[in-house]
C-alpha positions as CSV (number, residue, x, y, z in Angstrom):
1,M,6.0,-2.9,-25.8
2,N,5.4,0.9,-25.4
3,M,4.2,1.8,-22.0
4,P,2.0,5.0,-20.9
5,S,2.5,8.5,-21.3
6,W,2.6,9.7,-17.4
7,Q,2.5,12.5,-15.2
8,R,3.6,12.0,-11.7
9,A,5.1,8.6,-10.5
10,V,5.8,7.0,-7.3
11,L,9.3,4.9,-7.8
12,K,10.0,1.7,-5.3
13,V,13.9,0.6,-4.2
14,G,14.4,-2.0,-2.1
15,S,16.5,-2.8,0.4
16,A,18.4,-5.3,-1.8
17,L,19.2,-2.3,-4.2
18,I,20.1,0.1,-1.1
19,A,22.9,-2.6,0.6
20,P,23.2,-5.3,-1.7
21,D,26.7,-6.8,0.5
22,N,24.7,-6.5,4.1
23,A,27.5,-4.4,4.8
24,G,26.1,-0.8,5.1
25,T,24.3,1.9,2.3
26,S,26.3,1.5,-1.5
27,S,26.0,3.2,-4.6
28,K,26.7,-0.4,-6.7
29,Y,22.8,0.5,-8.5
30,L,21.1,4.0,-7.5
31,L,23.4,5.6,-9.5
32,A,21.4,4.4,-12.6
33,I,18.2,4.5,-10.9
34,A,18.8,8.1,-10.1
35,R,19.8,9.6,-13.8
36,F,16.7,8.3,-13.9
37,I,14.6,10.7,-10.9
38,I,17.0,13.4,-12.3
39,E,15.9,12.7,-16.5
40,C,12.0,12.8,-15.4
41,R,12.6,16.3,-14.2
42,E,14.1,17.4,-16.1
43,R,11.3,16.6,-18.5
44,G,9.2,17.7,-16.8
45,Q,7.9,14.8,-14.7
46,E,7.3,14.6,-10.9
47,I,9.0,11.5,-8.9
48,V,8.0,10.3,-6.0
49,L,10.8,7.9,-3.8
50,V,9.3,5.2,-2.4
51,S,13.1,3.5,-0.6
52,S,13.9,1.1,2.5
53,G,16.7,0.1,4.1
54,S,17.1,1.6,6.7
55,A,17.5,-1.4,8.6
56,A,20.1,-2.6,6.2
57,A,22.3,0.8,6.0
58,G,22.8,0.6,9.9
59,R,22.5,-3.0,10.5
60,K,26.8,-2.2,10.5
61,H,26.1,-0.2,13.7
62,I,24.5,-1.7,15.8
63,R,25.7,-5.5,17.6
64,F,23.6,-8.2,17.7
65,E,24.4,-12.0,17.7
66,S,20.7,-13.5,17.3
67,D,19.1,-14.7,14.2
68,P,16.6,-13.6,13.3
69,V,17.2,-10.6,14.5
70,P,14.8,-9.4,17.4
71,A,12.8,-6.7,16.6
72,T,14.3,-4.1,18.8
73,I,17.3,-4.2,17.7
74,K,16.0,-4.3,14.3
75,K,14.0,-0.8,15.5
76,A,17.2,0.6,16.4
77,M,19.5,-0.8,12.8
78,A,16.6,1.3,11.3
79,A,17.0,4.4,13.6
80,V,20.6,4.9,12.6
81,G,20.3,3.8,9.6
82,Q,17.8,5.9,8.6
83,S,20.2,9.3,8.6
84,D,23.0,7.1,6.6
85,M,19.6,5.7,3.9
86,M,18.9,9.5,3.0
87,A,22.2,10.8,3.0
88,N,23.5,8.6,0.1
89,W,20.5,8.9,-1.6
90,T,21.1,13.0,-1.5
91,R,24.0,12.7,-2.6
92,F,23.8,12.6,-6.2
93,F,20.9,15.4,-6.3
94,D,21.4,19.0,-7.4
95,F,18.2,19.5,-5.8
96,P,16.4,19.2,-2.4
97,C,15.2,15.6,-0.9
98,A,12.6,15.6,2.2
99,Q,12.3,12.8,4.5
100,V,8.6,11.6,4.7
101,L,8.3,8.5,7.9
102,M,4.6,7.1,8.3
103,T,2.8,4.3,9.5
104,H,-0.4,2.4,8.9
105,G,-2.0,4.2,11.7
106,D,-0.8,7.7,8.8
107,L,-2.8,6.1,6.6
108,R,-5.5,5.1,8.2
109,D,-6.5,7.8,9.8
110,R,-8.6,9.7,7.4
111,A,-7.6,13.5,9.2
112,R,-3.7,12.4,8.1
113,Y,-4.4,10.9,4.8
114,V,-5.1,14.1,3.6
115,S,-2.1,15.4,5.7
116,V,-0.1,13.4,4.4
117,R,-1.2,14.1,0.5
118,N,-0.7,17.7,1.1
119,T,2.5,17.2,2.4
120,I,3.8,15.5,-0.5
121,K,2.0,17.4,-3.1
122,T,3.1,21.0,-1.5
123,L,6.9,19.5,-1.5
124,L,6.3,18.0,-5.4
125,D,4.9,21.5,-6.3
126,N,8.5,22.9,-4.5
127,G,10.8,21.0,-7.1
128,V,11.7,19.3,-3.2
129,L,11.6,15.1,-3.9
130,P,10.5,13.3,-1.5
131,I,11.4,10.4,0.4
132,V,9.5,7.7,1.7
133,N,9.7,5.4,3.9
134,E,8.0,3.3,6.8
135,N,9.0,4.2,10.2
136,D,10.5,1.4,11.1
137,A,12.4,2.9,14.3
138,L,8.6,4.0,16.5
139,A,5.7,1.8,14.4
140,T,4.1,-1.0,16.3
141,D,3.0,-3.8,15.1
142,D,-0.6,-2.6,15.0
143,M,0.7,0.6,13.1
144,K,2.7,-1.1,10.5
145,V,2.0,-1.7,6.2
146,G,5.2,-4.5,6.6
147,D,6.3,-4.1,3.5
148,N,7.4,-1.3,1.3
149,D,6.1,-2.8,-1.9
150,N,2.0,-1.8,-0.5
151,L,3.2,1.1,1.0
152,A,4.4,2.0,-2.7
153,A,0.5,1.6,-3.8
154,M,-1.1,3.3,-1.3
155,V,1.5,6.6,-1.7
156,A,0.8,6.6,-5.4
157,T,-2.8,6.1,-4.5
158,V,-2.5,9.2,-1.7
159,V,-0.9,11.3,-4.3
160,D,-3.0,10.7,-7.3
161,A,-0.2,9.3,-9.2
162,D,-0.3,7.7,-12.2
163,A,2.5,5.6,-12.6
164,L,4.2,2.8,-9.4
165,F,7.5,1.2,-10.2
166,I,8.3,-1.6,-8.5
167,C,12.1,-2.4,-8.6
168,S,13.0,-6.1,-7.9
169,D,16.1,-8.1,-8.3
170,I,14.4,-10.0,-11.1
171,D,13.0,-9.0,-14.7
172,G,9.0,-8.9,-13.6
173,L,6.2,-12.0,-13.1
174,F,7.1,-15.2,-14.7
175,N,5.1,-18.0,-15.3
176,A,7.6,-20.0,-13.7
177,D,10.6,-19.4,-11.3
178,P,13.4,-18.3,-13.6
179,R,15.7,-18.5,-10.5
180,V,14.8,-21.5,-10.4
181,N,13.3,-23.3,-14.3
182,P,15.8,-21.8,-17.0
183,D,12.3,-21.7,-19.5
184,A,10.5,-19.6,-16.8
185,K,9.2,-17.0,-19.5
186,K,8.3,-13.3,-18.9
187,I,4.8,-12.4,-18.9
188,P,4.9,-8.8,-20.1
189,L,1.8,-7.3,-19.7
190,V,-1.2,-8.8,-16.8
191,S,-4.2,-6.7,-17.3
192,Q,-6.5,-8.6,-14.8
193,I,-4.6,-9.7,-11.8
194,D,-6.3,-12.9,-10.2
195,E,-6.1,-16.3,-8.1
196,S,-4.1,-17.0,-10.9
197,I,-1.4,-14.6,-11.3
198,F,-1.6,-14.7,-7.1
199,A,-0.2,-18.8,-7.8
200,L,2.6,-17.2,-9.8
201,A,4.1,-15.7,-7.4
202,G,6.9,-17.5,-4.8
203,D,8.7,-15.6,-1.2
204,T,12.2,-13.8,-1.3
205,T,15.0,-14.9,-1.1
206,N,16.9,-11.9,0.4
207,A,17.4,-12.1,4.0
208,I,17.7,-8.7,3.8
209,A,14.0,-7.9,2.2
210,T,10.8,-7.9,3.5
211,G,8.3,-8.6,0.2
212,G,8.9,-11.1,-2.4
213,M,6.6,-11.3,-6.0
214,R,3.4,-12.0,-3.9
215,T,3.9,-8.2,-2.2
216,K,4.7,-6.9,-5.4
217,I,1.6,-7.7,-6.6
218,E,-1.1,-7.0,-4.0
219,A,1.1,-3.1,-4.0
220,A,-0.6,-4.1,-8.1
221,E,-3.7,-4.9,-7.2
222,K,-4.5,-2.0,-5.0
223,A,-2.7,0.3,-7.7
224,T,-4.4,-0.7,-10.9
225,S,-7.6,-0.8,-9.1
226,H,-6.9,3.3,-8.8
227,G,-6.3,3.4,-12.2
228,I,-2.7,3.9,-12.0
229,D,-0.3,1.8,-14.2
230,T,1.7,-0.2,-12.3
231,Y,5.5,-2.1,-13.1
232,I,7.7,-4.8,-12.1
233,V,11.3,-4.1,-13.3
234,N,14.7,-5.7,-12.6
235,G,16.7,-2.7,-10.3
236,R,20.4,-4.0,-10.7
237,K,20.0,-3.6,-14.5
238,G,21.0,0.0,-16.1
239,N,19.3,-0.8,-19.0
240,T,15.9,-1.3,-17.6
241,F,16.0,3.1,-16.3
242,E,17.3,3.7,-20.2
243,Q,14.3,1.3,-21.6
244,L,12.2,3.4,-19.4
245,L,12.8,7.0,-20.5
246,R,13.0,5.5,-24.5
247,G,8.8,4.7,-23.5
248,E,9.5,1.0,-23.4
249,N,8.4,-2.0,-21.2
250,P,11.7,-3.8,-19.8
251,G,9.3,-5.6,-17.2
252,T,5.6,-6.4,-16.5
253,L,3.4,-3.7,-16.2
254,F,-0.2,-4.6,-14.9
255,Q,-2.4,-2.5,-16.3
256,C,-4.3,-0.3,-14.2
257,Q,-8.7,-0.2,-14.3
258,Q,-10.7,1.5,-16.5
259,D,-13.3,2.7,-14.4
260,P,-10.7,3.6,-10.8
261,M,-12.2,4.0,-7.8
262,S,-13.4,7.0,-5.8
263,N,-10.0,8.1,-3.7
264,K,-12.5,7.8,-0.6
265,K,-13.6,4.1,-1.6
266,H,-9.8,3.5,-2.3
267,W,-8.7,3.7,0.9
268,L,-11.4,2.0,2.3
269,R,-11.0,-0.5,0.4
270,H,-7.0,-1.1,0.1
271,T,-6.2,0.8,3.4
272,L,-8.2,1.0,6.6
273,V,-8.1,-2.0,8.6
274,A,-11.5,-3.6,10.1
275,Q,-11.5,-4.2,13.6
276,G,-14.6,-6.2,13.6
277,E,-17.4,-7.9,11.8
278,L,-21.2,-7.7,11.4
279,V,-23.3,-10.1,10.4
280,V,-26.2,-8.9,8.2
281,D,-29.3,-10.8,7.2
282,A,-30.2,-11.1,3.4
283,E,-32.3,-7.8,2.8
284,A,-29.8,-5.7,4.2
285,A,-27.5,-7.7,2.2
286,Q,-29.3,-6.7,-1.0
287,Q,-29.7,-2.9,0.1
288,L,-26.4,-3.0,0.4
289,L,-25.8,-3.3,-2.8
290,Q,-28.2,-1.6,-4.2
291,G,-25.9,1.4,-2.9
292,E,-28.7,2.1,0.5
293,A,-27.0,1.9,4.6
294,L,-26.9,-0.1,6.4
295,E,-29.6,-0.4,8.9
296,A,-29.1,-1.6,12.5
297,M,-32.4,-3.9,12.0
298,G,-30.2,-5.9,9.5
299,I,-28.0,-6.4,11.8
300,I,-28.4,-10.4,12.8
301,D,-24.5,-10.6,15.3
302,V,-21.8,-8.5,16.2
303,H,-18.2,-9.9,16.4
304,G,-14.6,-8.1,17.7
305,S,-14.6,-5.3,19.7
306,F,-14.2,-1.9,17.7
307,N,-15.4,2.0,18.7
308,R,-17.5,4.2,16.7
309,G,-15.3,5.4,13.6
310,D,-13.5,1.8,13.2
311,A,-13.8,-0.2,10.2
312,V,-16.0,-3.5,10.0
313,M,-16.7,-6.0,7.6
314,I,-19.6,-6.9,6.7
315,R,-21.6,-10.4,5.5
316,Q,-24.0,-13.0,5.9
317,P,-24.2,-15.8,8.3
318,N,-22.0,-18.5,6.7
319,Q,-20.0,-16.9,4.1
320,A,-16.6,-16.1,4.2
321,A,-16.6,-13.8,1.8
322,A,-17.3,-10.4,3.1
323,V,-19.6,-8.1,1.5
324,A,-19.4,-5.0,2.3
325,K,-16.6,-2.9,4.3
326,G,-17.2,0.2,6.3
327,I,-17.1,2.5,8.6
328,S,-19.1,1.7,12.0
329,R,-21.1,4.9,13.5
330,Y,-21.4,3.2,16.5
331,S,-19.2,1.0,19.3
332,S,-19.5,-2.9,19.0
333,H,-20.6,-2.6,22.8
334,E,-24.2,-0.4,21.1
335,L,-24.2,-2.5,18.5
336,L,-24.8,-5.7,20.9
337,Y,-27.2,-3.6,22.5
338,L,-29.0,-2.0,19.5
339,K,-29.4,-4.8,17.4
340,E,-32.2,-6.0,14.8
341,Q,-34.0,-3.0,16.5
342,K,-35.1,0.5,15.5
343,L,-32.8,3.0,16.7
344,C,-35.8,5.7,16.0
345,E,-37.7,3.5,18.7
346,L,-34.5,4.0,21.1
347,A,-34.0,7.9,21.5
348,A,-35.2,8.2,25.6
349,S,-32.3,5.6,26.0
350,F,-29.2,7.1,24.0
351,G,-30.6,11.1,24.8
352,H,-30.9,12.4,21.3
353,E,-32.1,11.2,18.4
354,P,-29.7,8.4,17.2
355,S,-28.7,7.6,13.6
356,N,-30.7,5.3,11.8
357,D,-27.6,4.2,9.9
358,V,-24.8,2.1,10.8
359,V,-23.1,2.3,8.4
360,D,-23.6,4.9,5.7
361,S,-23.6,4.6,2.3
362,N,-21.0,7.1,1.5
363,D,-18.4,5.6,4.4
364,L,-19.1,2.3,2.9
365,T,-17.5,0.4,-0.5
366,I,-18.8,-3.1,-1.8
367,L,-16.4,-6.0,-2.2
368,E,-18.6,-8.8,-3.6
369,D,-21.7,-9.5,-5.3
370,L,-24.4,-11.3,-4.4
């Protein structure tokens, strides 16, 4: 199967390839990957590298006795291992590399999201290879993406990539676990990601990795909805990258959607984390589907604690699936007072005329049709 052409790609390399023997960084699998990056750049194609491996690289420097390793120890490993990981990459290249560390907080804040976007694009414009990793040394649980498969998909949308390559330790997505079932067959093309595709995912069996096949499919879902072709390939086989350079598909291609979301709608849907929930009546739900804003009159109940500018899920009573997700102009405390009322009638209590719209139509993304 021939691959679609691309001009800018994100390449994700996991811990199992960076530190395969659990004893610090290694070039065992990285030489073929580095050659691929160099060849792509010589062809005029841009690469953003998302590299795991800081904690795995730092294990040899930090003493620990407990299993599993405590979070504080992992953070220390990541702090000391990040420089090892960067040094391991830069020795392959005769062009400059840039370290870009980020957290989920950097991506869900719109101003910081745009800042990340501008920084990486400026690096690419100047021939610098951006090497991105999650800031594991400092990130708290509520600020972590948690795995670099999903981080890579988010980075791919930030930089408007055409393709996302996720390097794994198996050849792609199979119809059964190939490590257990010798008759398992690789699926070369996935045109639509649904529950049947997620059902094929298993957990990771690698002790130093944070993701499994499920996180890779989640990443593919994020990327393809933004118009980005996504590939899961075997990063342990040097021939993988020779095939990629020939325009062949050595793994599984998740085909991008033909009508992708806008950058902001994608950010709302896949990057922002909802801090609360608004329960709305049927009329308000229908208005949302018609592209209209959410007004306080349609809100029946408010769940959770959130501030102005936080993301919220919007659903009807007794419905498991949310109708929409958006950015609230009011806090949960304000909405408990304002629900089912016309905000224009409450101007005196605010000291000014508030907006009737609780969630503006431009700050809204539809999740489910009714």
